[in-house]
Every structure is written in structure tokens, then in C-alpha cells.
N, C-alpha and C positions, 0 to 999 in steps of 0.2 A: 504494500500500500504506500503510495506517495501522495504528497500534498503540496500546496502552495501556501506561502506565509510571508508576511513582512514583519521583521523584527526590528524595531526602532531602538536607537540609543543603547547600543551595547559596545563593549570594548574588547575586541579580539585579543586574547592573550594579555589582557590588562593594558593594551595600547590606547590609541586615540579612539574616541567614540565615533560610531558610524551606524548605518542601517544595513541590514542583510535581507536581500530579497531572495526568497526561495521559490522556484518554479518547478513543478513536477518532481519534487523531492531532491532537487539539486540547487546549490548556491548559484543564482544567476548573476547577482550584482552585490558588491560590497562598496558602499559609498555613503556620503552624507546626503541627507534630505531626499531620499528616494520617494518619488510619487507613488502612492498606493494604487496598484491596478484595481480595476473594478472587480468586486466580488472576492478579493483576497483578504483574509483576516489579518488583523494587525495586532502584534504583541508588543507591549511596552517593556523594553529591556531595563528601564530605570537606571541606566548608566552602569549596570553590572558587567562583570567579566563574562565573556563567552569563550569557551575552549572546545576543541573537537571532542567527540564522544570518548569516554573512557574505555580502555581495552583491557578486559580480563583475560590475560593470555595463558593462564594456567589455573584450572580449577577442576573439580570432580562433581559434576552436576548429578550424577546418578546415586550419590551416597550421602547427601546432606540429610540431616535430621530436622531441618527447618520446619517448624509447625507441628512436630511430633512431641510427645511427652518428654520431659527432661530425662536424659540418659546418664545414669550413674556410672562413671568410668572407673573401672578397677583393673585395667588391662596392664599386663607386664611391660617392662621397659624396652624390650628388644623390638626391632623393626618387624621381625616375623611374628612376634606376639600380636602386634596391631593388625598385621595383614590377615593372619589366621582368624583372629577374633571377629574382624569385620566380615569376612566371607561367611563365617558360621552364624553371624547375627542378623544377616539381611532379612531373611524370611521371618525370623522370630520377632524382630522389631518393626516389621511391615515397612521396610524402606523400599517402597515401590518406585522404581526409577522414573517412570513417566510423571507421577505426581510430584515427587521430590525435586526433580529437575525443573519442572514448571514453577514450583514455589521459589526456588533459588533464582531462576531467571527473572521472575517478576521483581524480586528484591534487588537484584543486580541492576535492572533497568531503572527502577525508581531512584537508585543512588547515582545514576548517570552513566552506567555501562551500556554501550551500544553494540559491542562485539565480544563474544566469548569463545575461547578455545577450551573444550572440556575433554579431559582424559576419562575414558569410560571403561570400566572393568570388563575384561573378557577372561573367563575361567571355566574349568570343566565342571564346576558345581552349578553355576548359574547360566552357562552358555552365553547367548546373546541377549539375555533379559535386559541388561543395562543399555546396550546399544539400541535395542528396539524402543525402549522407553525414552531415551534422550532424543532419538530421531523423531519421535512423536512430538516432543516439545519443540525441537528445531523447526518442524513444519508448522506447528500450531501457533507459535509465538513469533513468527517472522515480523509481525507488525511492530514489535517493540525491541527486538534484539536479533542479531545474526549469530548463529552458533555453528561451530565446526567441531567435529568429533575426532578424537585420537583413540584408536583401538589400543587398549592398554592392558598388558598382562600383569596385573597387580600382584597376583599370587605366584608369579614366576612363569617362565616360558618353557624351559626344558625340564625343570624339576617336576612339572605336572604334565605328563604325556597327554597329548590331545589338544593342548592349548594352542600350539602353532596352527593346527588345522582350523580351530575356531577363529584365530586371528585372521586367517585367510578368508574365512566366511564373512567376518566383520568388514574387511576391506571390500569384498565383493558386494556387500549389502549397501555400501556407500559411505563408510568412514573416510574422511579426507586425509588423515595423517596416520602413519604407523608409529606405535609407541614401543618403548622398551624400558628395561629396569635393571640396574645394577648387575652388569654382566658377571662380575666377580663375586660380589657379596651375596646375591640371591641365587642365581643359577650355578655359580661356581664353574662356569665354562665360558669364559669371555669370547673365545673364538666362535664356539657354537652359537652363542646367543647373538652376537653381532652378525654372523653369517646369515642367521635366520631373519632378523629384522631388516637388514639391508637387502636381503633377497626379496622380501615382500615389497620394499620400496621399488626395487627394480621391476618386479612383476607388474605392479599397478601404476608405476610412474608417479609415486606420491612421496612427499617429504617424510622425514623422521623427526620425532620429538622424544628423546630418551631421558627418563629419570636417572640421575646419577647422584646418589647420596654418598657414595664411597669417598672416604676422606683421604687426605695426604697422598702418599705414594701409590696406594691402591687406586684411588680415583684418577691420579695422573696417568697411571698405566692404561686404565680404561679409556681415558681421554685420548691418549696417543693412538690407541687402536681405532677409535672413532675417526680421528683425523686421517689415519692411513686409508681407511675405507672410503671416506668422503673424497679424498684425492683420487684414489684408484678408480672409483666409479663415476667420477665427474659430477658429484652431487654438490658442487659449490653453491652456497646460498640456500640449500635445501635441508639443512640439519640444524636442530636446536638441542642443546643440552640443558635440561632443567635441573635446577638446584646447584649443581657443579660445586659442591662444598670444597672440593680439593683446591679450587682456585683461591680459597680464603686462607690457604696455608701461609705462614709467615716466611717460608723458605722461597725467596725470590728466584733462586737458581732453579727451583722446580716450576714455579708459576710463570715467570716471564717468557720462557720459550713456548709454553703452551698458548699464552695470549697472542704471541706473534703468529703462530700457526692458525689459531682461530680466526684472526683478522685476515690472514692470507686466503683462507678458504671460505670466508664469510659464514662461519659457523656461529649461530646466535646463542646467547645465554639467557636463561630465565632465572631470576632470583625472586624469592618472596621476602628477602631481607629478614631472615629468621633472627630471633632474639638470642638464641643459644648456640646454634651450629655456626661453624666457620662459613663465611659468605663471600661470594665473588666481589671484588673491588669495583664498584660500578664506575666511578670516575676514570679509573685506569683503563677499564675495558672500552668505555666510550671514547676516550682520547686515542685509543689504539685503532678505533674504527670498527669495533665489534658491536653488532646490534644487540641491545639489551632490552628485555621486557620484564614484566612482573605479573603476579597474580595472587589470589587469595589462598590457593591450594584448597585444602579441605575447609568447609564452612560448617561448624557445629555438627560434627560427625562422630563416629565411634573412636576416632583418633584423638580428638580434642574438642573442647567446648567453645573455642574462639571463632571469631569471624562474623562479619556483617555485610560482606560483599561491597564494601565501600573502597573503591580504588583511589579516592582522594586520601583516605586514611592510609592506604598502602603506600602512596607516595610519601607520606609522613614517615612511615616505617623505613622506607628506603633512605630517606634523609637521616633519620636517627642512626640506623645501622652503619651508615657510611660517614658519620660525623659531618654532614652537610649543615652549615650554619649561615653562609652567605646567601643572599637572594638568588644569585646566579646559579649556585649549587642546588638550591631547592627547585629551580626551574629544570635542572637535569632530572631530578627525581620525578617531577610531573611528566616530563618528556618520556621517561621509561614507561609510564602508565598510560600514555596516549600514543605519540608517534612511534615509540619503540615497539609497542605491541602491534601496531598497525604494520610496521615494517616486517616484523617476524611472521605475522599472519598473511603477509602479502595482500593487504587490502588496497587495491589499486585506486579507488576513488575516495580515499580518506583525506581529510584535512580541512583547514579553514582557508579556502581559496575558491575563487569562481570556477565553476565546473565540477566541484567535488560534491559528494553526497552530503546532504544537510543533516548530519548526525552531530548534534551539538549539546552542550550543557551550559546553562546560564546560571551564574552564582554570584552572590555579593562578595566584595573584597576590593581593596585598593590595589593590591599587587598579587601576583601569583603566589608569592610566599605567604601572604596573609590568607589567601584562599585555602592553602594547604593546611596551615596550622589552626585556622578557625573551623574549617570543615562544616560550613553552614548547612543545616538541613533544608534551607530555602533554595531548592534547586528546581529548575525547569529543564526537562530533558526532551530533546527533539530527535525523532528518528525519521529519516527521509522526509523532513519538512513538516512532520506532524508532532504536536506536543503529546508525549505519551506518559509523562509523569510531571506532577506539580506538587512541590512542597511535601514530598513523601507519600503521595497518593498516585497510584498507577491507573491508567485507563483499563488495565486488565486485572481482573480479580484472580488471585491465586486459588488453586483448587484445595 
């Protein structure tokens, strides 16, 4: 669904005030004192800041507990504890992927997100249940948000025989991205795991987005193997490493060569800016020319109780984790949650410019830094020229 709209008196990226004319869902003109075309609704921007739609470049729509009774978390500390508990709890807790992904998508939209990349579990216990549910949300909520799916072997790929065949079915069904997970730490077969996921990429002509929680030298080893395959298969610009905790190592002799290779092959990095784990150095990556995006990861799920789908808050987390204090540094944090995500997701018509899709967020604030730190709930969200959320209320009711 597209629409036409005249937005008066807004400040693109906290710059000078102007009007934005949207025609058929695209930005037609950006100028002062645009005459309102007949029949086109007018929205008073009140001198507020307008930014491009926020990009949630890493989440798990199929497993949120949003709207369900509070979950008492008593799960063990290991990664596999959380993985196994979640897989075993889905039916018991009634985590229906279609319903839960719709709930989180509505929440994301009203907070200002216009594009989502969701990793969706594929495993031998639940098959394509998650994929089918999130695809239903993708198709049913296109009016407020665009969603792309990563087929994700959360429980492991080779350690659970039959998962690779299900991943193949998920790609055949329409998932846009191949996912992977900790080739050494989970499958304990880095060559076999990477051969399998890169093989699916080659078979379907799709990109790769691989979770890499492995720290230090183990993570660096897996990263080197990912780099080797990216180069050998000509997949420049088609690979994202999510989390990449190993890049947060204090050993610059380990990290710096990896960053150079990532930049040379245009391998993107996704960071949630975690509070506890080592995290990729955002400023250093951006300065090296590496595309960097961010995401909420899990939102109120069996892994943890946190998250509200606010990518403005996520920009604050990026700033805090990277010790960003200057206004220009905070702009980098916001760019990671807007332009960076759009670049990683290859959204061709994204941005605040004439001819681009009218996916916008209007928020109060004097500067971008103030917008990030105050995180006003007074937000107007525009999707393809149509206001889809206003002050925390969406045009779509969550199921």
C-alpha cells in the first residue's frame, strides 16, 4: 500500500526545516513552502526531526514472548542450555510463530522500524513451523513493515541430522538469507558447517548471515574460514557476521588483520552492542569501510526478559558500549541503526532523498544526539507515504 502526503516543517537529520512531498509512496520533493496538491493530506511536522525509517537488522520474530504471561527464567548459563530449553519450551509455552511475530512486528513498527531482518529457527523438532509463521506475518503486515527471513539452524546444523535438508526446504519455500551458527562451538566441525551453509548460498544464489558468538582465537579462526570462502566463491558484499564477539578482543594483532580482510571483501558486521560480551569496535570498523548494522536480537524470550524493539534505544546502547560521547559519534550510532542496516539488507530505495521510498520517522529533538538520549515516545512513523503509527499507537492491532 502506498500513499501521498505533504509533511510540512520538518528537519531532515536535524538540519534546516523544509517540507517533504510524498507521491505514491515515494519522496517526490524536499523543499521549502511546497504547495499542497489537491486532495493530498497535510501533516504538520512542528519543526521536529525527520530521519529515515529505523532498520532492525537482527532479531528473532518467531520466538518472542511479547503479550504472553511472564516467563520465569531459570535456565542454565551455557549457550546450549538456552538453545535446548527454548526448543523444548515452544509448544509448552504456546509460542506460536505467526502470532508472536505479528505482535513483535507491530511493536517494532510503532517504535519507528520500517524494515526487519529476522532469523527464524529451523530444526528437526519443529520443522518449518517458524518459517511458515513468520512468512504469514511478512505477507500480512507489509503495510507497516518489510520483513526478510534468515533460515537459521539455532539448535545446530550437523549435530542434528536432518537439519540441513530442512534448511534446504526453508530456502526453497522463500527465505531470503541463509543462516549459520558457531561452526566450532556448536557443530564442532567448522569445515563441514561452512561447506554446508555456503553450499546453500551457492545453490539458491542468496546471501549468508552467520551467528558467531565464538570468542578470541576460536572466533578469529572461524572468521578466517568465512573470509576464505567468501573470497573463493566470489561472495563479496554478500556475507554478514552477526555478533562477531572475537572482534572485541583486546589483542590488536588478532583483530586488525581481520578488519582489513572484512573491509576488502565487504563482509558486514552486526552488533547488538551487548553489555557483557566483548563487542566489535564500531568506530574502527566504520572508519575501515566495513558496513555495520544493529538489532535487538531476542525480545522478551526464553533467553532473557529484555527488549522493547526500540532501535533508537539500540543506538543509545551502541553509543554506550563504544564510549561515544560527542554528537558526531552519536550520529554514527544512529547511522548503524538506519543507513547501516539498510546497506546490509541491500534496501535499494532507502533514505531521505527525492526518489526514495517514504519510510520515515518524525520525532522531537534539537539535535540527533538529543533524539537518541531522550528517546521520545512522541513518534510518527511513515511507511510508503502512509502514517502507520502515532505516539505509540499503530494502525494495526496486534493479535
